[in-house]
N, C-alpha and C positions, 0 to 999 in steps of 0.2 A: 483098295489096293489090289492090283491084278496079280494072279499067280503066274508062274512061268508057262503053264499049259494054256491059260487064257490068253496071255500075251502072244504065244506062238500061234494060236488060232487066229487072233486079230491080225498078226503080221501076214499070215497067209491070205486073209481076205483083202488086206490093203494092197497086195501085189497087183491086183487087177484094177484098182481105181486110179484115175488120173489125179494129178495135183490141181485142185480147183482154185487155190488161193496162192498169192505171191506176197512175200514180205520184201519191201525195198528199203530205200534210204530213210523213209519216214518211220520205220519200225512198226510196232504193233499199236495202231491208233485205237481210240475208243470205238470208232465205227467198225474197224476190222474185227475187234473182239466181239462186237454184236453180231457180225456176219458169221463168225466162227460158232458162236453160241446157237444161232438159228440153224446153221447147217448141222451141228451136232445133234440138235433136237430132232431134226428131220431124218438124218442119215446115220447118226451115232458114230461114224468113222469117217474122218476126213484126212486128206493128205495136203501138206503145205510145202511150197517151194520157197527157199530163202535165196534171193537174188544176190549176185556178186557185189552189188553196190550197197547192200544192207550194212548198217553200222554195228551189227552184232553177228556172232557166228550162229550156226544152226542149233547148237545145244542151248545157247542163251535164248534164242527165239522160241524154241520148243518149251522151255521152262516157263518163260514169260507168258506165252499163249495159253499153256495149260493152267497156270495160276489165274489168269484173267477170266477164264470160263469155267474153272473147276473141273477140268478134264484130266485124263491120264495120258501121259506120253507113252505110246506103244513102241515106237522105234524111231531112231534117228540114223539116216543113211545119207552120207554125202551132204548135199544141200537140201534134202527133203526130210520132213518128219511127219509122223502120223499121230493123230489125237483120237481118243475114244472117250465117249461119255454116254452112258445109258440114257435113253429117252424117257422122260417122265410120263408122257402121254401115250406113246405108241412104240414100246420096245420091239425091235426087230431082231437084234442079235442075241442069241441065247448062249451064254458062256457056261 
């Protein structure tokens, strides 16, 4: 579980990264969850955009994605959310 200071640091770092993934009407598929897991292992911090045609709201998508990959939801703003998971092999972000 992240502390408020850790979450604030991660939010600041997330401001500069683009949303690399989009969730559409198909929701979070098994393949998408694998992509999230791989990206989190490589980068530790990813931003995801929930499209207007998605059948879930941003909060639901963030919770489902975080649960699918065992990550922490850092923030949810508008149609985007940020996930964090420490890399097992190559930790980059020091909290």
